[in-house]
C-alpha positions as CSV (number, residue, x, y, z in Angstrom):
1,L,-13.7,-11.3,-3.3
2,M,-12.9,-10.1,-7.1
3,F,-14.3,-11.8,-9.8
4,Q,-12.8,-11.4,-13.3
5,P,-14.7,-9.2,-16.0
6,L,-18.2,-9.9,-16.6
7,I,-17.9,-13.1,-14.5
8,L,-21.6,-14.1,-14.7
9,T,-21.9,-14.2,-19.3
10,G,-18.6,-13.9,-20.0
11,S,-16.4,-10.8,-22.1
12,N,-16.8,-12.7,-25.1
13,C,-20.6,-13.0,-26.2
14,G,-20.5,-11.6,-29.1
15,S,-24.7,-10.5,-30.2
16,L,-25.9,-12.5,-26.7
17,F,-24.9,-8.4,-25.9
18,L,-27.9,-7.8,-27.3
19,D,-30.0,-10.4,-26.3
20,S,-33.3,-9.3,-23.3
21,F,-33.1,-12.7,-21.7
22,F,-29.6,-13.4,-22.2
23,L,-29.7,-10.1,-20.0
24,E,-32.6,-10.1,-17.9
25,N,-30.5,-13.9,-16.9
26,A,-27.6,-12.3,-16.1
27,K,-29.3,-10.0,-13.7
28,K,-31.0,-12.7,-12.1
29,A,-27.5,-14.5,-11.4
30,L,-26.6,-11.3,-9.5
31,F,-29.7,-11.6,-6.9
32,Y,-28.7,-15.9,-6.7
33,V,-24.6,-14.4,-5.9
34,A,-26.7,-12.1,-3.5
35,E,-29.0,-14.4,-1.6
36,K,-25.8,-17.1,-1.7
37,T,-23.9,-15.5,0.0
38,K,-25.6,-13.0,2.7
39,H,-24.5,-14.9,5.6
40,F,-20.7,-14.2,4.9
41,S,-19.5,-10.6,5.7
42,I,-17.2,-10.6,2.6
43,I,-17.4,-8.0,0.5
44,L,-18.0,-9.0,-3.1
45,F,-16.9,-7.5,-6.9
46,V,-19.2,-9.2,-9.6
47,G,-19.1,-8.3,-13.1
48,L,-22.1,-8.4,-15.9
49,P,-23.3,-6.4,-18.6
50,I,-26.0,-4.2,-17.3
51,K,-28.6,-1.9,-19.1
52,K,-30.6,1.0,-18.4
53,D,-32.2,3.2,-20.4
54,G,-31.7,1.4,-24.1
55,K,-28.3,1.7,-22.7
56,L,-25.9,-1.4,-22.1
57,Y,-23.2,-0.6,-19.6
58,N,-19.7,-3.6,-18.7
59,A,-20.8,-3.3,-14.9
60,I,-19.6,-4.1,-11.8
61,S,-21.6,-5.2,-8.2
62,C,-20.9,-5.2,-5.4
63,I,-22.3,-7.1,-3.0
64,Y,-21.8,-7.6,0.9
65,E,-24.1,-9.3,3.2
66,G,-26.5,-9.9,0.9
67,K,-27.3,-6.7,-0.7
68,I,-26.0,-5.2,-3.7
69,L,-24.5,-1.8,-2.5
70,F,-23.8,-0.2,-6.2
71,I,-23.2,-0.6,-9.7
72,N,-20.1,0.9,-11.3
73,A,-20.3,0.9,-15.0
74,L,-17.0,0.3,-16.7
75,F,-15.0,3.1,-18.8
76,S,-15.7,1.2,-22.9
77,Q,-13.8,2.9,-25.6
78,S,-12.8,0.4,-27.2
79,S,-15.8,-2.1,-26.9
80,H,-18.5,-1.8,-29.9
81,F,-21.6,-3.1,-26.9
82,F,-21.1,-1.2,-24.1
83,C,-21.4,2.7,-23.7
84,N,-20.1,4.8,-21.5
85,Y,-21.9,6.6,-18.5
86,N,-21.8,10.1,-18.1
87,G,-24.1,11.1,-16.0
88,S,-24.2,11.4,-12.3
89,S,-24.5,8.8,-9.6
90,I,-28.7,8.2,-8.6
91,K,-30.4,5.3,-6.9
92,L,-31.9,2.7,-9.6
93,A,-36.2,2.8,-8.7
94,K,-36.7,-0.4,-9.0
95,N,-34.2,-2.4,-6.6
96,N,-32.8,0.9,-5.4
97,V,-28.6,0.3,-5.6
98,L,-26.8,2.7,-6.5
99,F,-26.2,3.1,-9.8
100,G,-23.1,5.4,-11.5
101,S,-19.6,5.3,-13.2
102,D,-17.9,6.4,-10.5
103,I,-18.5,4.8,-7.4
104,V,-16.4,4.9,-4.7
105,L,-16.6,2.4,-1.8
106,K,-14.8,3.3,1.8
107,L,-13.9,0.8,4.3
108,F,-14.2,2.1,7.9
109,L,-11.3,-0.2,10.3
110,P,-12.1,-0.7,13.8
111,S,-9.2,1.9,14.5
112,G,-10.5,4.1,13.1
113,N,-8.6,4.4,9.5
114,S,-10.5,4.2,6.3
115,V,-9.8,2.9,2.8
116,T,-10.7,3.3,0.0
117,L,-11.8,1.2,-3.0
118,K,-13.1,1.6,-6.3
119,C,-13.7,-0.5,-9.5
120,L,-11.6,0.3,-12.8
121,N,-10.3,-1.0,-16.3
122,E,-7.8,-0.4,-18.2
123,Q,-8.0,3.2,-19.9
124,Y,-8.7,4.4,-15.9
125,L,-5.9,6.7,-16.2
126,N,-8.6,8.8,-17.7
127,S,-10.0,9.2,-15.2
128,T,-10.4,12.6,-12.8
129,N,-11.1,10.9,-9.8
130,L,-8.8,8.3,-8.6
131,I,-8.2,7.4,-5.3
132,D,-5.2,6.7,-2.9
133,G,-7.1,3.5,-1.8
134,I,-7.3,0.6,-3.2
135,E,-8.0,0.5,-7.5
136,L,-10.0,-2.5,-8.6
137,V,-8.9,-2.6,-12.3
138,F,-11.0,-5.6,-14.8
139,S,-9.3,-5.7,-17.8
140,S,-10.6,-6.5,-20.9
141,I,-7.4,-6.0,-23.1
142,P,-6.2,-9.8,-25.9
143,T,-2.7,-11.9,-23.7
144,K,0.5,-11.0,-25.9
145,A,3.0,-12.6,-25.1
146,G,3.8,-13.1,-22.5
147,D,2.4,-10.6,-19.3
148,D,5.7,-8.8,-18.1
149,D,5.1,-5.6,-19.6
150,I,1.3,-5.4,-18.3
151,L,3.0,-6.5,-14.4
152,E,5.9,-3.4,-15.4
153,Y,3.0,-0.9,-16.4
154,Y,0.9,-1.8,-13.6
155,S,3.7,-1.5,-10.7
156,S,5.0,2.1,-12.0
157,I,1.2,3.3,-11.6
158,S,1.0,1.7,-7.9
159,N,4.6,3.1,-7.4
160,I,3.8,6.4,-9.0
161,R,0.2,6.3,-7.1
162,K,1.5,4.8,-3.7
163,N,-1.6,2.9,-3.4
164,A,-2.8,-1.1,-4.1
165,I,-4.0,-2.1,-7.4
166,I,-5.2,-5.7,-7.9
167,F,-5.3,-6.9,-11.5
168,S,-8.1,-8.9,-12.8
169,S,-8.3,-10.0,-16.3
170,P,-10.3,-12.8,-18.6
171,S,-10.0,-16.8,-17.9
172,I,-7.9,-18.8,-21.0
173,T,-12.1,-20.2,-21.1
174,E,-12.4,-16.9,-22.3
175,T,-10.5,-17.4,-25.4
176,D,-12.0,-17.4,-29.3
177,G,-11.2,-17.2,-32.9
178,H,-10.1,-13.3,-32.4
179,S,-8.7,-13.0,-29.0
180,V,-6.8,-15.6,-26.6
181,Y,-6.7,-14.6,-22.5
182,S,-3.8,-15.5,-19.9
183,S,-6.1,-15.2,-16.7
184,L,-3.4,-13.5,-15.3
185,T,-4.2,-11.5,-11.8
186,A,-1.8,-9.8,-9.7
187,I,-2.0,-7.8,-6.7
188,F,0.5,-4.8,-6.9
189,E,1.7,-2.5,-3.4
190,K,3.3,0.9,-3.5
191,G,4.3,0.2,-6.6
192,E,6.0,-4.2,-5.6
193,L,4.3,-6.6,-7.2
194,L,3.0,-8.6,-4.0
195,T,1.7,-11.8,-6.2
196,S,0.8,-12.6,-9.5
197,N,-0.8,-15.6,-11.6
198,S,-1.3,-16.7,-15.4
199,I,-0.8,-19.5,-17.7
200,F,2.7,-18.8,-18.8
201,E,4.0,-19.2,-15.0
202,S,5.8,-22.1,-14.0
203,H,4.2,-22.2,-10.9
204,S,0.9,-21.3,-12.2
205,I,-2.4,-22.1,-10.0
206,F,-4.8,-22.1,-12.9
207,N,-7.2,-25.1,-11.6
208,N,-7.3,-23.7,-8.2
209,G,-8.2,-20.1,-9.4
210,F,-7.3,-18.2,-6.0
211,L,-4.8,-15.2,-5.2
212,Y,-4.4,-14.3,-2.4
213,T,-1.6,-12.3,-0.4
214,D,-2.0,-9.1,2.6
215,I,-2.3,-6.0,2.4
216,D,-1.2,-3.1,4.8
217,V,-4.6,-1.7,4.8
218,E,-3.3,1.3,7.2
219,L,0.1,2.0,5.4
220,L,-2.2,3.4,2.3
221,T,-4.2,4.9,4.6
222,P,-2.1,7.0,7.4
223,K,-5.3,10.0,7.9
224,I,-8.6,9.8,10.5
225,E,-11.8,10.6,8.6
226,S,-14.5,10.9,9.8
227,F,-17.9,8.2,9.2
228,N,-20.7,11.0,9.6
229,T,-19.8,12.9,6.3
230,K,-20.1,11.3,2.9
231,E,-20.9,12.6,-1.0
232,Q,-23.6,11.4,-3.2
233,N,-20.9,9.2,-4.7
234,E,-20.1,6.8,-2.0
235,V,-21.2,4.0,0.4
236,F,-19.8,3.1,3.3
237,I,-18.6,0.1,5.4
238,E,-18.0,-0.4,8.3
239,L,-16.0,-3.2,9.6
240,K,-16.5,-3.7,13.4
241,D,-14.5,-7.3,13.3
242,F,-12.1,-8.6,11.6
243,A,-10.8,-12.3,11.9
244,N,-7.4,-13.3,14.3
245,I,-5.1,-13.5,11.5
246,R,-2.2,-16.3,12.7
247,E,-0.3,-16.0,9.2
248,L,0.6,-13.2,6.6
249,K,0.2,-14.7,3.3
250,R,2.6,-12.7,2.2
251,P,6.6,-12.0,2.7
252,I,8.2,-8.8,5.2
253,S,11.1,-7.6,4.1
254,T,14.1,-7.8,7.1
255,L,15.1,-4.1,5.7
256,P,11.8,-2.2,5.0
257,F,12.8,1.1,4.6
258,I,15.1,-0.7,1.5
259,S,12.7,-3.4,0.2
260,F,13.3,-1.8,-2.9
261,L,16.4,-3.5,-3.2
262,Q,17.8,-7.0,-4.7
263,P,18.4,-9.2,-2.0
264,S,21.9,-8.8,-2.8
265,K,24.7,-8.2,0.0
266,G,26.4,-5.8,-2.5
267,K,23.5,-4.1,-3.8
268,I,22.9,-3.3,-0.2
269,K,26.3,-2.2,0.7
270,S,26.7,0.0,-2.4
271,Y,23.3,2.0,-1.5
272,I,24.3,2.6,2.6
273,S,27.3,4.1,1.1
274,S,25.9,6.1,-1.1
275,L,23.0,7.0,1.7
276,F,27.1,7.8,3.9
277,K,28.8,10.0,1.5
278,L,25.4,11.9,0.2
279,Q,25.2,12.5,4.2
280,L,29.1,13.5,4.6
281,E,29.3,16.0,1.8
282,A,26.3,17.9,3.8
283,I,28.7,17.8,6.9
284,N,31.3,18.9,4.7
285,V,30.1,21.8,3.7
286,R,28.5,22.8,6.6
287,L,32.6,22.6,9.0
288,K,33.6,24.6,6.3
289,S,30.9,26.9,6.0
290,I,31.2,28.2,9.5
291,G,35.4,27.6,9.4
292,I,34.5,25.3,13.0
293,E,37.7,22.8,13.6
294,K,36.3,21.7,17.7
295,V,32.8,19.7,17.5
296,V,31.3,19.0,20.5
297,L,29.0,15.5,21.1
298,G,27.2,13.8,22.8
299,V,27.5,9.5,22.6
300,S,24.6,7.6,24.2
301,G,26.0,4.2,22.4
302,G,22.7,4.1,20.3
303,L,22.6,4.3,16.5
304,D,21.6,8.5,16.1
305,S,25.0,9.1,18.2
306,T,26.9,6.7,16.6
307,M,25.9,7.5,13.1
308,A,26.8,11.4,14.0
309,L,30.3,10.5,15.6
310,L,31.0,7.9,12.5
311,F,30.0,11.4,9.9
312,C,32.6,13.8,11.9
313,I,35.3,11.3,12.1
314,A,35.2,11.2,8.0
315,S,35.3,15.1,7.5
316,F,37.3,15.6,9.8
317,K,40.0,13.2,7.2
318,K,38.5,14.7,4.8
319,H,40.0,18.1,5.8
320,S,42.9,16.8,7.9
321,I,41.3,17.8,11.0
322,P,42.6,15.6,13.9
323,V,39.7,13.5,15.7
324,T,41.3,15.0,19.1
325,N,39.4,18.2,18.1
326,I,35.9,15.9,18.5
327,H,35.0,15.6,21.8
328,T,32.1,13.2,23.2
329,F,30.1,13.5,26.1
330,T,28.4,10.3,27.6
331,M,25.2,11.3,30.1
332,P,24.7,8.3,31.8
333,C,20.9,8.0,34.0
334,F,18.0,6.0,34.8
335,G,17.5,4.3,31.6
336,T,21.6,4.1,30.6
337,T,22.5,0.3,30.4
338,E,26.3,-0.7,31.1
339,H,26.2,-2.1,27.5
340,T,25.3,1.1,25.9
341,K,27.0,3.1,28.1
342,S,30.5,0.7,27.1
343,N,28.8,1.3,23.9
344,A,30.1,4.9,23.6
345,I,32.7,4.6,25.6
346,S,34.7,1.8,23.5
347,L,33.5,3.7,20.4
348,S,35.6,6.9,22.1
349,K,38.3,5.2,22.4
350,I,38.8,3.3,19.1
351,L,38.2,6.4,17.3
352,H,40.9,8.3,19.1
353,C,38.4,11.1,20.6
354,S,37.8,12.8,24.0
355,M,35.6,11.2,25.8
356,E,34.0,11.6,29.4
357,E,31.2,11.0,31.5
358,I,29.1,12.9,33.0
359,S,26.0,11.9,35.0
360,I,23.2,13.8,35.2
361,K,21.3,11.6,37.9
362,D,21.4,14.3,40.6
363,A,20.2,17.5,38.3
364,V,17.5,14.8,36.7
365,M,16.4,13.9,41.0
366,Q,16.0,17.4,41.6
367,H,13.7,18.5,38.5
368,F,11.5,15.2,40.4
369,K,12.2,16.9,43.1
370,D,10.7,20.7,41.7
371,I,8.0,18.9,39.7
372,R,6.8,16.4,42.7
373,Q,7.1,14.0,40.3
374,E,7.9,10.4,42.6
375,K,10.8,8.3,40.5
376,G,8.8,4.9,41.3
377,C,5.7,6.9,39.1
378,F,5.9,5.9,35.0
379,D,2.2,6.9,34.5
380,V,2.7,10.3,34.3
381,T,5.3,12.9,32.6
């Protein structure tokens, strides 16, 4: 659960950020939040000003099951009140809480995969240690006319890094005589804007205040990591259980490999056509280089062999080679259905290719006999 930056005090508190009583009460509010959420398995990211060694930091605190896991100081180049923490990650003596500016949270999933989370702000591109999991961006930049540029910017960053970005900015209630805020929040995954909300949108849920969706964390982290190794700036949480999810909060594309295209039949047709032409040119170069005019092709009736046959047909026609020089074979066995077999035969006839059927059933049975494998036994391969 990610809140807006400096949620416990507000972003535009001016000289109050220099008041010790004000800062102490912000810290008390942090412990109050931790105490009230100790019975919930929710990871909270709560912003507040933290004073350490006479310097003030715009910080994000991570809370889990009532414990403050770490406090991460954000980069604050443009602020008049906040400093940048340049030291290494250390434990705060009084509460034994990890404090630093480059702390990452690793969540270990029941599947054995892990996903990394890191708290940043709008100047995070200056960081030299970015992560490929989920970046939580706490922005304090006032709103300009519309938010389209901001959304496009973070969408492109997410696409380049192939990660997820969760973006939040101050609420409209933070607006003062100098700055206006739009309550902009957004969630991106590998360049795709999953959902967003601000006061400029007609469907704004400002009165509700929450924005949520599903992120495919295994899509972001295909690797398996060890739970035993730990760096100085890393905090681990092992998630043992997930709630049963019956309904996704985001649409899933029926065309996942071309989901970046707008849902337009014309654009999809154009894209598929260009893919076909690219593959066709590759086959044209191949046939011309080796100088053959006959092709032998196994056709099962499935997608792969069908596409291979269509490419060969198109290439032969371009080179004025008779398509009857394409010899197709289907080799049915136990896994062959009448549907796929008839598809293979019908396709070859329609395209005027020669077709021959060669059953490999006897050959497979002999192989089973040689390796002492029973035909009806499926627990060994």
